[in-house]
N, C-alpha and C positions, 0 to 999 in steps of 0.2 A: 659382255666379253672380258677377259683378262689375260695377261701375259704374265710369265714366269721367268725371273732373272737369276741365273747361277753363276757365279764367280768361280771359275774351274779351269783346270788344265783338261784337255779333251781326254788324256791318256789317265786321269785320277782314276784309280781302281774301285772307288767307290760311286763313281758317277752314274754308272746304270742303274744301282738301287736307287738313287734319287729320282732318276728318270722315270723308272718303273713306279714309283710311288704318285708321281704327277699323273701318269697314265691311267692309273687305278682311281682317280677322283671320279665322284659321282657327278661333278661339275667340271669338265675337262677344260683346259685353256685353249685360247686361239694359236698360241705359240709359246716355245721354250726358247730362251736366248741365253746360250752358254758364252760367257764372256772371258776370254783368255788374255795373257799378257802379250803386248806388241812384240811382233816377230816370231811368236810360238807358231811351229808349224801345225796347219789344221788338215786333217784327215778326212777327206771328203767321203771316203768309204765308211768311215765311222759314223759321219752325219747320216748317210743313206740307211745305214743299218739301224742307228739309234731311231730314226724316223719311223722305220718300219716296225721296231719293237714297241715304240710308243703309241702304235695303232694310228698312225697318220698324222698326228699332231706335227706341225712345223717346228722342226729344230734349227735355228739359225746359229751358227758359231761365229763371234765376232772377235775382233781384236780392240782392247781399250788403246787408249792414247799413251797411258803410262803403266807402269808397272805396279802391283798391288791390288788388294781387295777394294779399297775405296774408289781407284779410278775405275776398276771393272764395273762395280755396282753403278755407278754414276753414268758410265757410258751405257749400261744397260737400260736404266731408266730414261735416258735422253733418247732411246730408239723405239720406247714403247708408245704406240698410239690407241691402245685399247682403254677403255674407261676405267679399268681397275688394273692394279700392278702387284703380284706377289714375289716372294723370294724364298730360294731353297739353299741351304750349304749342302755340299756334295756328300758329307758324312751323315746327313740327317733324312730322316723320311716322314712323309705325312702320312697320317691316317685318312682313310677314303672320303669321309665326309667333310673334312676340313674346309675346303674350298666353297662347297655348296652352303655350309652354315653361315661361313663370313660374308659371302656375297647376298646370302638373303638378309642378313643384319644390315648390311650396307644399304640395300634397296628399301628396306622397311623404315629407316631413318636417314633422310637426307641430310641431317646435321652431321653425322658421323664422318669423318674424314679417315678413319680407319678401324679396324676390328681386329683384335688378337685372340689367341686362344691357350689354354693351358699346355703345357709341356712336361715330358717326363723324359729322364735319362735311361738310357738303356745300353747293355754291353752284350757281346757274344760270348756264351759260355762254351764250354770246352766241346759239347756236344753239338755245337752249332744252334742252339736255340736263342731265342731273344730275351734277357733278363731286364725286365722294366721296373723301374724305381717308382718312387711316389711323385705324382704330379704337383706341379707349381706354377703359378699365375706368371706369365712371361710377356715381355714386350719386344722380344728379339725380332728382326725383319723377317726371320724364317717362320715364325709364327704369327704373321700380319699381313692382312691384305689391305692395300691403300687404294683410294682414289687416286688416279694418275694425278689430278689437278692439285692434290696434297704437296707435291714435289714443287709445283709452281708458287703455292702459297707459303711454304715453310723451308724452301730451299732444297739443293742437292746436299750430299754429305760433305762435311768440311774435308778439303783435301790435306789440311795442315795436321788432322789428327792422326793417331796411331790405330794399328790393327786392333788395339784394346780399349781405345777411347771414342772412337767413331761413333757407335751407337749411343752412348750415353750423352755426347753433345748434340746429336741430331735432336733426340728426343727432348734434351733440356732446353733447346732453343725452339722447337716445336710447340712444346707447353708454355714457353714464355709468350709464344706469339698465340696462343689461344686454340691449339689442336684440340679437336673432340673425338675422342676414342672411346673404346669400351673393350672389354675382354670376356668372351664366352666362357662359361663353364663346361667346357669340352676339351678333352686331351685331344688336340690335331696334330701334334707333333712329337716323334720321337727323337731324342738327341743322343747321337752316339758317343759315348765314352771308348777312347783308344789312346794309344801311347802316343800317336802323332798329333793329337790336339794341342792346338798352340797354347792354350790356357794351361794345359798339363806340362808341356815343354818348357814355357817361359813364365812359370808361376810367380816368381818373385817380380820380374818386370811387369807382368800384368797387374798385378796388385798395387805396384808402385805408380803406373801410368794412370789407372783408374782413379787412385786415392787423389793424385795431384789434379786431375781432370775435376772430380768433384768439389775439391777445395776453390778451383779456379772458376767455377760456375757458381760457386756460392758467393765469391768476390765480386763477379759480374752482377749478380742480382742485387747484392746491396748498393753496388755503384749506380 
């Protein structure tokens, strides 16, 4: 069994698409945990409607201890008791066999801590159709299913990181500590390109922060 963690506002207009792609999985989760910022109102009616739309999958809406994606993801991980944990961003969607393929790979090789898949960017055309780009290998959390115990072994996400550096730092530390992972030759994620994407809105800062993180990691490894 696995749980899915989503860091999101409940009123995010893209959240229903993300939940629908989870419900369409050939291997469905035990629960979906939507983690929002502290103090954010929770619409219990939405939870009931979303649970029905997801075909009865339990949807828990939680509040994290502090604002921001990192805090939300860490809070979500901490509440998961299933053997496996997966993640999805509200603006992305999974393809139907993503979880089944990754879970089968993890079950087949007990040495693996995590299994990722390939991803492809997409955007919505004027006529409403999905225009999908070329796939690429990715280690984004939204592409990956983890054994829950991996976060005990390699730690939660560093709270001192930024929106643009947390992923690189987590994987960098995990690799330094010996994480074992693989990537399936399967496109399991479609990543939505849109004007509200933070990497688009804050491109200059994103590149600056990430470059500084890469340099800092190189210095730590040399030391």
